[in-house]
LOVEXVO-238553 format. One record per residue (C-alpha): x negated, y negated, z. Coordinates in nm, 4 decimals. Example, Ala and Ser with C-alpha at 12.3 -4.5 7.8 and 13.67 -1.06 7.14 Angstrom:
2
<rec><px>-1.2300</px><py>0.4500</py><pz>0.7800</pz></rec>
<rec><px>-1.3670</px><py>0.1060</py><pz>0.7140</pz></rec>
END
This chain:
297
<rec><px>0.0086</px><py>-0.0166</py><pz>-0.0133</pz></rec>
<rec><px>-0.1659</px><py>-0.3505</py><pz>-0.0591</pz></rec>
<rec><px>-0.1874</px><py>-0.6001</py><pz>0.1287</pz></rec>
<rec><px>0.0553</px><py>-0.8486</py><pz>-0.0404</pz></rec>
<rec><px>0.3355</px><py>-0.5874</py><pz>-0.0137</pz></rec>
<rec><px>0.2776</px><py>-0.5235</py><pz>0.3330</pz></rec>
<rec><px>0.2967</px><py>-0.8704</py><pz>0.4238</pz></rec>
<rec><px>0.6363</px><py>-0.9049</py><pz>0.2241</pz></rec>
<rec><px>0.7818</px><py>-0.6349</py><pz>0.4209</pz></rec>
<rec><px>0.6156</px><py>-0.8002</py><pz>0.7770</pz></rec>
<rec><px>0.8217</px><py>-1.1050</py><pz>0.6439</pz></rec>
<rec><px>1.1487</px><py>-0.9148</py><pz>0.5771</pz></rec>
<rec><px>1.1129</px><py>-0.7459</py><pz>0.9295</pz></rec>
<rec><px>1.0837</px><py>-1.1233</py><pz>1.0957</pz></rec>
<rec><px>1.3648</px><py>-1.2541</py><pz>1.2683</pz></rec>
<rec><px>1.4022</px><py>-1.6087</py><pz>1.2877</pz></rec>
<rec><px>1.6095</px><py>-1.7563</py><pz>1.5630</pz></rec>
<rec><px>1.8820</px><py>-2.0174</py><pz>1.4808</pz></rec>
<rec><px>1.9773</px><py>-2.2514</py><pz>1.7481</pz></rec>
<rec><px>2.3521</px><py>-2.1563</py><pz>1.8248</pz></rec>
<rec><px>2.6139</px><py>-2.3457</py><pz>1.6521</pz></rec>
<rec><px>2.8191</px><py>-2.5529</py><pz>1.8871</pz></rec>
<rec><px>3.1877</px><py>-2.4825</py><pz>1.8958</pz></rec>
<rec><px>3.4923</px><py>-2.6556</py><pz>1.9561</pz></rec>
<rec><px>3.4937</px><py>-2.5038</py><pz>2.3321</pz></rec>
<rec><px>3.1556</px><py>-2.6459</py><pz>2.3950</pz></rec>
<rec><px>3.2462</px><py>-2.9572</py><pz>2.2668</pz></rec>
<rec><px>3.5545</px><py>-3.0026</py><pz>2.5188</pz></rec>
<rec><px>3.3791</px><py>-2.8260</py><pz>2.8112</pz></rec>
<rec><px>3.0839</px><py>-3.1027</py><pz>2.7576</pz></rec>
<rec><px>3.3102</px><py>-3.4019</py><pz>2.7510</pz></rec>
<rec><px>3.5235</px><py>-3.3118</py><pz>3.0326</pz></rec>
<rec><px>3.2156</px><py>-3.2258</py><pz>3.2423</pz></rec>
<rec><px>3.0338</px><py>-3.5504</py><pz>3.0683</pz></rec>
<rec><px>3.3734</px><py>-3.7983</py><pz>3.1927</pz></rec>
<rec><px>3.3772</px><py>-3.6090</py><pz>3.5410</pz></rec>
<rec><px>3.0318</px><py>-3.6973</py><pz>3.6476</pz></rec>
<rec><px>3.0438</px><py>-4.0660</py><pz>3.5110</pz></rec>
<rec><px>3.4022</px><py>-4.1243</py><pz>3.7090</pz></rec>
<rec><px>3.2866</px><py>-3.9390</py><pz>4.0234</pz></rec>
<rec><px>2.9526</px><py>-4.1920</py><pz>3.9791</pz></rec>
<rec><px>3.1959</px><py>-4.5107</py><pz>3.9439</pz></rec>
<rec><px>3.3536</px><py>-4.3546</py><pz>4.2435</pz></rec>
<rec><px>3.0338</px><py>-4.3886</py><pz>4.4381</pz></rec>
<rec><px>2.8498</px><py>-4.6806</py><pz>4.3003</pz></rec>
<rec><px>3.0941</px><py>-4.9464</py><pz>4.2569</pz></rec>
<rec><px>3.1934</px><py>-4.9438</py><pz>4.6391</pz></rec>
<rec><px>2.7926</px><py>-4.9788</py><pz>4.7043</pz></rec>
<rec><px>2.7955</px><py>-5.2544</py><pz>4.4408</pz></rec>
<rec><px>3.0912</px><py>-5.4529</py><pz>4.5984</pz></rec>
<rec><px>2.9415</px><py>-5.4170</py><pz>4.9789</pz></rec>
<rec><px>2.5971</px><py>-5.5273</py><pz>4.8592</pz></rec>
<rec><px>2.7864</px><py>-5.8134</py><pz>4.6689</pz></rec>
<rec><px>3.0066</px><py>-5.9156</py><pz>4.9925</pz></rec>
<rec><px>2.7310</px><py>-5.9104</py><pz>5.2337</pz></rec>
<rec><px>2.6268</px><py>-6.2872</py><pz>5.0776</pz></rec>
<rec><px>2.9857</px><py>-6.4098</py><pz>5.0971</pz></rec>
<rec><px>3.2040</px><py>-6.5356</py><pz>5.3987</pz></rec>
<rec><px>3.5099</px><py>-6.3638</py><pz>5.5362</pz></rec>
<rec><px>3.7437</px><py>-6.6507</py><pz>5.3417</pz></rec>
<rec><px>3.5298</px><py>-6.5851</py><pz>4.9979</pz></rec>
<rec><px>3.5913</px><py>-6.2078</py><pz>5.0628</pz></rec>
<rec><px>3.9605</px><py>-6.2109</py><pz>5.0594</pz></rec>
<rec><px>4.0192</px><py>-6.5278</py><pz>4.8261</pz></rec>
<rec><px>3.8161</px><py>-6.3526</py><pz>4.5541</pz></rec>
<rec><px>3.7124</px><py>-5.9978</py><pz>4.6603</pz></rec>
<rec><px>3.5637</px><py>-5.9051</py><pz>4.3013</pz></rec>
<rec><px>3.4182</px><py>-6.2125</py><pz>4.2489</pz></rec>
<rec><px>3.0230</px><py>-6.3167</py><pz>4.2872</pz></rec>
<rec><px>2.9442</px><py>-6.5245</py><pz>4.5703</pz></rec>
<rec><px>2.9501</px><py>-6.9073</py><pz>4.5015</pz></rec>
<rec><px>2.6416</px><py>-6.9427</py><pz>4.7459</pz></rec>
<rec><px>2.4067</px><py>-6.6257</py><pz>4.8513</pz></rec>
<rec><px>2.4504</px><py>-6.6657</py><pz>5.2391</pz></rec>
<rec><px>2.1277</px><py>-6.4595</py><pz>5.3685</pz></rec>
<rec><px>2.2319</px><py>-6.5879</py><pz>5.6858</pz></rec>
<rec><px>2.4666</px><py>-6.2916</py><pz>5.6997</pz></rec>
<rec><px>2.1697</px><py>-6.0931</py><pz>5.7494</pz></rec>
<rec><px>2.0130</px><py>-6.3232</py><pz>6.0168</pz></rec>
<rec><px>2.3751</px><py>-6.3061</py><pz>6.2259</pz></rec>
<rec><px>2.3937</px><py>-5.9328</py><pz>6.1697</pz></rec>
<rec><px>2.0318</px><py>-5.8516</py><pz>6.2620</pz></rec>
<rec><px>2.0062</px><py>-6.0881</py><pz>6.5619</pz></rec>
<rec><px>2.3192</px><py>-6.1659</py><pz>6.7073</pz></rec>
<rec><px>2.5193</px><py>-5.8301</py><pz>6.6424</pz></rec>
<rec><px>2.1889</px><py>-5.6603</py><pz>6.7400</pz></rec>
<rec><px>2.1368</px><py>-5.4581</py><pz>6.4346</pz></rec>
<rec><px>1.7687</px><py>-5.4878</py><pz>6.4797</pz></rec>
<rec><px>1.7742</px><py>-5.3097</py><pz>6.7784</pz></rec>
<rec><px>1.9662</px><py>-5.0424</py><pz>6.6612</pz></rec>
<rec><px>1.8094</px><py>-5.0042</py><pz>6.3687</pz></rec>
<rec><px>1.4590</px><py>-4.9626</py><pz>6.5689</pz></rec>
<rec><px>1.6342</px><py>-4.7083</py><pz>6.8104</pz></rec>
<rec><px>1.7360</px><py>-4.5183</py><pz>6.4702</pz></rec>
<rec><px>1.4072</px><py>-4.4843</py><pz>6.3464</pz></rec>
<rec><px>1.2245</px><py>-4.3758</py><pz>6.6822</pz></rec>
<rec><px>1.5294</px><py>-4.1148</py><pz>6.7074</pz></rec>
<rec><px>1.5298</px><py>-4.0356</py><pz>6.3256</pz></rec>
<rec><px>1.1413</px><py>-4.0073</py><pz>6.3381</pz></rec>
<rec><px>1.0681</px><py>-3.8294</py><pz>6.6322</pz></rec>
<rec><px>1.3195</px><py>-3.5790</py><pz>6.5676</pz></rec>
<rec><px>1.2310</px><py>-3.5364</py><pz>6.2229</pz></rec>
<rec><px>0.8738</px><py>-3.4518</py><pz>6.2825</pz></rec>
<rec><px>0.9175</px><py>-3.2040</py><pz>6.5648</pz></rec>
<rec><px>1.2223</px><py>-3.0218</py><pz>6.3732</pz></rec>
<rec><px>0.9985</px><py>-2.9807</py><pz>6.0810</pz></rec>
<rec><px>0.6839</px><py>-2.8699</py><pz>6.2716</pz></rec>
<rec><px>0.9024</px><py>-2.5820</py><pz>6.4867</pz></rec>
<rec><px>1.0934</px><py>-2.5285</py><pz>6.1632</pz></rec>
<rec><px>0.8133</px><py>-2.4324</py><pz>5.9453</pz></rec>
<rec><px>0.6378</px><py>-2.2360</py><pz>6.2222</pz></rec>
<rec><px>0.9631</px><py>-2.0539</py><pz>6.2565</pz></rec>
<rec><px>1.0266</px><py>-1.9661</py><pz>5.9110</pz></rec>
<rec><px>0.7068</px><py>-1.8847</py><pz>5.8546</pz></rec>
<rec><px>0.6595</px><py>-1.6004</py><pz>6.1569</pz></rec>
<rec><px>1.0169</px><py>-1.5061</py><pz>6.0307</pz></rec>
<rec><px>0.9342</px><py>-1.4510</py><pz>5.6900</pz></rec>
<rec><px>0.5857</px><py>-1.3263</py><pz>5.6847</pz></rec>
<rec><px>0.5922</px><py>-1.1052</py><pz>5.9896</pz></rec>
<rec><px>0.8072</px><py>-0.7951</py><pz>6.1300</pz></rec>
<rec><px>0.8782</px><py>-0.7456</py><pz>6.4482</pz></rec>
<rec><px>1.1529</px><py>-0.6164</py><pz>6.6773</pz></rec>
<rec><px>1.4393</px><py>-0.8333</py><pz>6.6876</pz></rec>
<rec><px>1.3239</px><py>-1.0414</py><pz>6.3971</pz></rec>
<rec><px>1.6462</px><py>-0.9800</py><pz>6.1878</pz></rec>
<rec><px>1.8355</px><py>-1.0659</py><pz>6.4844</pz></rec>
<rec><px>1.6899</px><py>-1.3752</py><pz>6.5107</pz></rec>
<rec><px>1.7212</px><py>-1.4960</py><pz>6.1541</pz></rec>
<rec><px>2.0858</px><py>-1.4386</py><pz>6.1694</pz></rec>
<rec><px>2.1093</px><py>-1.6399</py><pz>6.4627</pz></rec>
<rec><px>2.0013</px><py>-1.9029</py><pz>6.2908</pz></rec>
<rec><px>2.2001</px><py>-1.8384</py><pz>6.0415</pz></rec>
<rec><px>2.4946</px><py>-1.8247</py><pz>6.2936</pz></rec>
<rec><px>2.4180</px><py>-2.1784</py><pz>6.4492</pz></rec>
<rec><px>2.4680</px><py>-2.3423</py><pz>6.0787</pz></rec>
<rec><px>2.8460</px><py>-2.2029</py><pz>6.1094</pz></rec>
<rec><px>2.8858</px><py>-2.3292</py><pz>6.4693</pz></rec>
<rec><px>3.0812</px><py>-2.6302</py><pz>6.4496</pz></rec>
<rec><px>2.9396</px><py>-2.9522</py><pz>6.6085</pz></rec>
<rec><px>3.2105</px><py>-3.0860</py><pz>6.7931</pz></rec>
<rec><px>3.2534</px><py>-2.7583</py><pz>7.0204</pz></rec>
<rec><px>2.9546</px><py>-2.7941</py><pz>7.1376</pz></rec>
<rec><px>2.9760</px><py>-3.1631</py><pz>7.2759</pz></rec>
<rec><px>3.1314</px><py>-3.0578</py><pz>7.6299</pz></rec>
<rec><px>2.8756</px><py>-2.7949</py><pz>7.7219</pz></rec>
<rec><px>2.5867</px><py>-3.0388</py><pz>7.5701</pz></rec>
<rec><px>2.7287</px><py>-3.3312</py><pz>7.7657</pz></rec>
<rec><px>2.6803</px><py>-3.1077</py><pz>8.1074</pz></rec>
<rec><px>2.3657</px><py>-2.9866</py><pz>8.0112</pz></rec>
<rec><px>2.1916</px><py>-3.2878</py><pz>7.9271</pz></rec>
<rec><px>2.3657</px><py>-3.4546</py><pz>8.2516</pz></rec>
<rec><px>2.2086</px><py>-3.1720</py><pz>8.5087</pz></rec>
<rec><px>1.8646</px><py>-3.2460</py><pz>8.2954</pz></rec>
<rec><px>1.8528</px><py>-3.6189</py><pz>8.3417</pz></rec>
<rec><px>1.8632</px><py>-3.7091</py><pz>7.9939</pz></rec>
<rec><px>2.2128</px><py>-3.7945</py><pz>7.8960</pz></rec>
<rec><px>2.2142</px><py>-4.1798</py><pz>7.7319</pz></rec>
<rec><px>1.8791</px><py>-4.1621</py><pz>7.7046</pz></rec>
<rec><px>1.6876</px><py>-4.1541</py><pz>7.3558</pz></rec>
<rec><px>1.4776</px><py>-3.8213</py><pz>7.4653</pz></rec>
<rec><px>1.7919</px><py>-3.6554</py><pz>7.5320</pz></rec>
<rec><px>1.9205</px><py>-3.7477</py><pz>7.1789</pz></rec>
<rec><px>1.6101</px><py>-3.6608</py><pz>6.9879</pz></rec>
<rec><px>1.6251</px><py>-3.3144</py><pz>7.1165</pz></rec>
<rec><px>1.9673</px><py>-3.2703</py><pz>7.0705</pz></rec>
<rec><px>1.9230</px><py>-3.3541</py><pz>6.7058</pz></rec>
<rec><px>1.6098</px><py>-3.1000</py><pz>6.6666</pz></rec>
<rec><px>1.8493</px><py>-2.8120</py><pz>6.7883</pz></rec>
<rec><px>2.1437</px><py>-2.8868</py><pz>6.5821</pz></rec>
<rec><px>1.9109</px><py>-2.9096</py><pz>6.2228</pz></rec>
<rec><px>1.6520</px><py>-2.6359</py><pz>6.3492</pz></rec>
<rec><px>1.8619</px><py>-2.3639</py><pz>6.1801</pz></rec>
<rec><px>1.9212</px><py>-2.5415</py><pz>5.8569</pz></rec>
<rec><px>1.5605</px><py>-2.5835</py><pz>5.7972</pz></rec>
<rec><px>1.4506</px><py>-2.2378</py><pz>5.9296</pz></rec>
<rec><px>1.6992</px><py>-2.1299</py><pz>5.6340</pz></rec>
<rec><px>1.5887</px><py>-2.3306</py><pz>5.3802</pz></rec>
<rec><px>1.2150</px><py>-2.2542</py><pz>5.4400</pz></rec>
<rec><px>1.2561</px><py>-1.9079</py><pz>5.4670</pz></rec>
<rec><px>1.2992</px><py>-1.8578</py><pz>5.0928</pz></rec>
<rec><px>0.9756</px><py>-2.0320</py><pz>5.0311</pz></rec>
<rec><px>0.7730</px><py>-1.8748</py><pz>5.2914</pz></rec>
<rec><px>0.8505</px><py>-1.5333</py><pz>5.1763</pz></rec>
<rec><px>0.8137</px><py>-1.5994</py><pz>4.8432</pz></rec>
<rec><px>0.4492</px><py>-1.6755</py><pz>4.8707</pz></rec>
<rec><px>0.2057</px><py>-1.3770</py><pz>4.7631</pz></rec>
<rec><px>0.0382</px><py>-1.1930</py><pz>5.0299</pz></rec>
<rec><px>-0.2798</px><py>-1.1936</py><pz>4.8825</pz></rec>
<rec><px>-0.3236</px><py>-1.5692</py><pz>4.9847</pz></rec>
<rec><px>-0.3344</px><py>-1.4615</py><pz>5.3558</pz></rec>
<rec><px>-0.5531</px><py>-1.1495</py><pz>5.2358</pz></rec>
<rec><px>-0.8126</px><py>-1.3949</py><pz>5.1015</pz></rec>
<rec><px>-0.7770</px><py>-1.6562</py><pz>5.3914</pz></rec>
<rec><px>-0.8449</px><py>-1.3546</py><pz>5.6218</pz></rec>
<rec><px>-1.1177</px><py>-1.2210</py><pz>5.4641</pz></rec>
<rec><px>-1.2649</px><py>-1.5987</py><pz>5.4590</pz></rec>
<rec><px>-1.2523</px><py>-1.5434</py><pz>5.8334</pz></rec>
<rec><px>-0.9427</px><py>-1.7871</py><pz>5.8944</pz></rec>
<rec><px>-0.7448</px><py>-1.7311</py><pz>6.1945</pz></rec>
<rec><px>-0.3716</px><py>-1.7286</py><pz>6.2408</pz></rec>
<rec><px>-0.3240</px><py>-2.0960</py><pz>6.2792</pz></rec>
<rec><px>-0.5906</px><py>-2.2025</py><pz>6.0383</pz></rec>
<rec><px>-0.4169</px><py>-1.9829</py><pz>5.7756</pz></rec>
<rec><px>-0.0975</px><py>-2.1381</py><pz>5.8400</pz></rec>
<rec><px>-0.1819</px><py>-2.5210</py><pz>5.8268</pz></rec>
<rec><px>-0.4251</px><py>-2.5162</py><pz>5.5686</pz></rec>
<rec><px>-0.3279</px><py>-2.2407</py><pz>5.3511</pz></rec>
<rec><px>0.0444</px><py>-2.1590</py><pz>5.3483</pz></rec>
<rec><px>0.2025</px><py>-2.5106</py><pz>5.4434</pz></rec>
<rec><px>0.0768</px><py>-2.6996</py><pz>5.1745</pz></rec>
<rec><px>0.1764</px><py>-2.4083</py><pz>4.9494</pz></rec>
<rec><px>0.5295</px><py>-2.5047</py><pz>5.0567</pz></rec>
<rec><px>0.5276</px><py>-2.8889</py><pz>5.0220</pz></rec>
<rec><px>0.8191</px><py>-2.8991</py><pz>4.7700</pz></rec>
<rec><px>1.0372</px><py>-2.7201</py><pz>5.0391</pz></rec>
<rec><px>0.9307</px><py>-2.9419</py><pz>5.2999</pz></rec>
<rec><px>1.0157</px><py>-3.2543</py><pz>5.0866</pz></rec>
<rec><px>1.3564</px><py>-3.1314</py><pz>5.0449</pz></rec>
<rec><px>1.4433</px><py>-3.0213</py><pz>5.3904</pz></rec>
<rec><px>1.2810</px><py>-3.3442</py><pz>5.5206</pz></rec>
<rec><px>1.5177</px><py>-3.5524</py><pz>5.2773</pz></rec>
<rec><px>1.8282</px><py>-3.3669</py><pz>5.3848</pz></rec>
<rec><px>1.7732</px><py>-3.3787</py><pz>5.7625</pz></rec>
<rec><px>1.6709</px><py>-3.7012</py><pz>5.7374</pz></rec>
<rec><px>2.0217</px><py>-3.8105</py><pz>5.5634</pz></rec>
<rec><px>2.2255</px><py>-3.5798</py><pz>5.7784</pz></rec>
<rec><px>2.0626</px><py>-3.7367</py><pz>6.1277</pz></rec>
<rec><px>2.0717</px><py>-4.0942</py><pz>6.0127</pz></rec>
<rec><px>2.4475</px><py>-4.0887</py><pz>5.9369</pz></rec>
<rec><px>2.5096</px><py>-3.8735</py><pz>6.2609</pz></rec>
<rec><px>2.8073</px><py>-4.0191</py><pz>6.4497</pz></rec>
<rec><px>2.9228</px><py>-3.7874</py><pz>6.6777</pz></rec>
<rec><px>2.6845</px><py>-3.6855</py><pz>6.8862</pz></rec>
<rec><px>2.5456</px><py>-4.0371</py><pz>7.0061</pz></rec>
<rec><px>2.8987</px><py>-4.1294</py><pz>7.1026</pz></rec>
<rec><px>2.9470</px><py>-3.8026</py><pz>7.2629</pz></rec>
<rec><px>2.6026</px><py>-3.8091</py><pz>7.4907</pz></rec>
<rec><px>2.4594</px><py>-4.1382</py><pz>7.4732</pz></rec>
<rec><px>2.7608</px><py>-4.3578</py><pz>7.4667</pz></rec>
<rec><px>2.5950</px><py>-4.5401</py><pz>7.7717</pz></rec>
<rec><px>2.2582</px><py>-4.5596</py><pz>7.6471</pz></rec>
<rec><px>2.0516</px><py>-4.7341</py><pz>7.3850</pz></rec>
<rec><px>2.2471</px><py>-4.7286</py><pz>7.0833</pz></rec>
<rec><px>2.1650</px><py>-4.6142</py><pz>6.7270</pz></rec>
<rec><px>2.2867</px><py>-4.7637</py><pz>6.4253</pz></rec>
<rec><px>2.6271</px><py>-4.5688</py><pz>6.3804</pz></rec>
<rec><px>2.7070</px><py>-4.6694</py><pz>6.7431</pz></rec>
<rec><px>2.6033</px><py>-5.0165</py><pz>6.6915</pz></rec>
<rec><px>2.7906</px><py>-5.0530</py><pz>6.3516</pz></rec>
<rec><px>3.0967</px><py>-4.9188</py><pz>6.5017</pz></rec>
<rec><px>3.0902</px><py>-5.1684</py><pz>6.8139</pz></rec>
<rec><px>3.0258</px><py>-5.4645</py><pz>6.5909</pz></rec>
<rec><px>3.3753</px><py>-5.3796</py><pz>6.4153</pz></rec>
<rec><px>3.5480</px><py>-5.3538</py><pz>6.7175</pz></rec>
<rec><px>3.4360</px><py>-5.5734</py><pz>6.9540</pz></rec>
<rec><px>3.5632</px><py>-5.8685</py><pz>6.7070</pz></rec>
<rec><px>3.9192</px><py>-5.7842</py><pz>6.6829</pz></rec>
<rec><px>4.1029</px><py>-5.9814</py><pz>6.4540</pz></rec>
<rec><px>3.8508</px><py>-6.2083</py><pz>6.4321</pz></rec>
<rec><px>3.5853</px><py>-5.9907</py><pz>6.2271</pz></rec>
<rec><px>3.2946</px><py>-6.1476</py><pz>6.0594</pz></rec>
<rec><px>3.3584</px><py>-5.9237</py><pz>5.7366</pz></rec>
<rec><px>3.0117</px><py>-6.0898</py><pz>5.5548</pz></rec>
<rec><px>2.7841</px><py>-6.0277</py><pz>5.8392</pz></rec>
<rec><px>2.9639</px><py>-5.6578</py><pz>5.8867</pz></rec>
<rec><px>2.8893</px><py>-5.6066</py><pz>5.5408</pz></rec>
<rec><px>2.5205</px><py>-5.7161</py><pz>5.5466</pz></rec>
<rec><px>2.4615</px><py>-5.4644</py><pz>5.8512</pz></rec>
<rec><px>2.6477</px><py>-5.1512</py><pz>5.6389</pz></rec>
<rec><px>2.3656</px><py>-5.2798</py><pz>5.3551</pz></rec>
<rec><px>2.1006</px><py>-5.2507</py><pz>5.6406</pz></rec>
<rec><px>2.2125</px><py>-4.9165</py><pz>5.7078</pz></rec>
<rec><px>2.2351</px><py>-4.7840</py><pz>5.3729</pz></rec>
<rec><px>1.9325</px><py>-4.9130</py><pz>5.2212</pz></rec>
<rec><px>1.6934</px><py>-4.7082</py><pz>5.3729</pz></rec>
<rec><px>1.8916</px><py>-4.4021</py><pz>5.2834</pz></rec>
<rec><px>1.8483</px><py>-4.5057</py><pz>4.9290</pz></rec>
<rec><px>1.4994</px><py>-4.5797</py><pz>4.9504</pz></rec>
<rec><px>1.3986</px><py>-4.2007</py><pz>5.0981</pz></rec>
<rec><px>1.6134</px><py>-4.0617</py><pz>4.8209</pz></rec>
<rec><px>1.4279</px><py>-4.2780</py><pz>4.5284</pz></rec>
<rec><px>1.1261</px><py>-4.2052</py><pz>4.6376</pz></rec>
<rec><px>1.1366</px><py>-3.8634</py><pz>4.7102</pz></rec>
<rec><px>1.3890</px><py>-3.7460</py><pz>4.4463</pz></rec>
<rec><px>1.1579</px><py>-3.5643</py><pz>4.2116</pz></rec>
<rec><px>1.0445</px><py>-3.3438</py><pz>4.4829</pz></rec>
<rec><px>1.3812</px><py>-3.2893</py><pz>4.5724</pz></rec>
<rec><px>1.4636</px><py>-3.1953</py><pz>4.1838</pz></rec>
<rec><px>1.1868</px><py>-2.9534</py><pz>4.1862</pz></rec>
<rec><px>1.2145</px><py>-2.7874</py><pz>4.4831</pz></rec>
<rec><px>1.5490</px><py>-2.6889</py><pz>4.4237</pz></rec>
<rec><px>1.4567</px><py>-2.5904</py><pz>4.0950</pz></rec>
<rec><px>1.1736</px><py>-2.3844</py><pz>4.1902</pz></rec>
<rec><px>1.3884</px><py>-2.2309</py><pz>4.4794</pz></rec>
<rec><px>1.6485</px><py>-2.1175</py><pz>4.2482</pz></rec>
<rec><px>1.3750</px><py>-1.9597</py><pz>3.9983</pz></rec>
<rec><px>1.2369</px><py>-1.7743</py><pz>4.2266</pz></rec>
END
C-alpha cells in the first residue's frame, strides 16, 4: 500500500467534531435565564444605589423626590452618623469582634479539618458528623442556654463572650468546607515532607496549609459576611454590652421615634455595607477559583 493511499484512508477515518447547533429550546432557556439574572441583579443593585444616593440627602428631600439626585451632596450626614449616632465606635467594635473571631475560627477550623481529613482514629467519623449536625442546629434554640453559660463564666455582655460565640457558630461550617480540600491533597506530599525531616506541625503550616489557600480564602469570605451581618446573637447575649454595628443601626433607627434623620440613617447603612462590598470585590477571584476547584475535585 502506497503512502498516499494510507494517508487518504487515515483522513477518511479522521473524525471532525462539529460544534452542536443551537436549538430553539436552548435559545429559550438562555433568554429566560438571562432575563431572570437581569431582574435579580436589578433587585439587588437598585436598592443599594438608592440607599447610597439617599445618604447625601435631607429627610425632606428624600420624601419630596426619593428617586432624584441630591440637590447638594451633604457629607455632613456621614459626620453625624459617625460621631453623634456612635457609628464610629460600633464600627470599631465590629472590626474587633469579627476580626478576632475570623482569625480564631480559621486557625481552629483548618487544624480540625486537616486532622479529620488526613488521619484515621477512633471517633473521627463521629466528630465529623457532629460538626455536620452543628450546621443544621437552629441558632435561636441555643440562645437561652448560651445566655446562662456566658453569665455563669462572666462573659455576658462583653466583646470576648461575643467573639467566643461567633467562633462556636462558625466552626462547623469552616470544618465542613475545608474537609474536602485537605482530603483531596495527595499523600505523597506529606510523605515527602516527612522524608525531608518535617514534623507534623511544620508539615501542616508550611506545606499543607498553603496548598489549601483557595479554600481558606473562600471560607474566610463566607464567615466574614455571616459574622459581619449577625444580629440575633449580639442582641441576645450582648444587649447591655458594647454594641456592634447591627445593634447600633437598630438602636439608631429606634431612638429617634417619629423624627428620624433618614439622611444620617442611610449614611450609617452605607458605612455598614461598604466593607462587605470591598471584601467581596478584592477576593472574588479567589472565591470563584476555589469553588470551581472544589467542584472539579
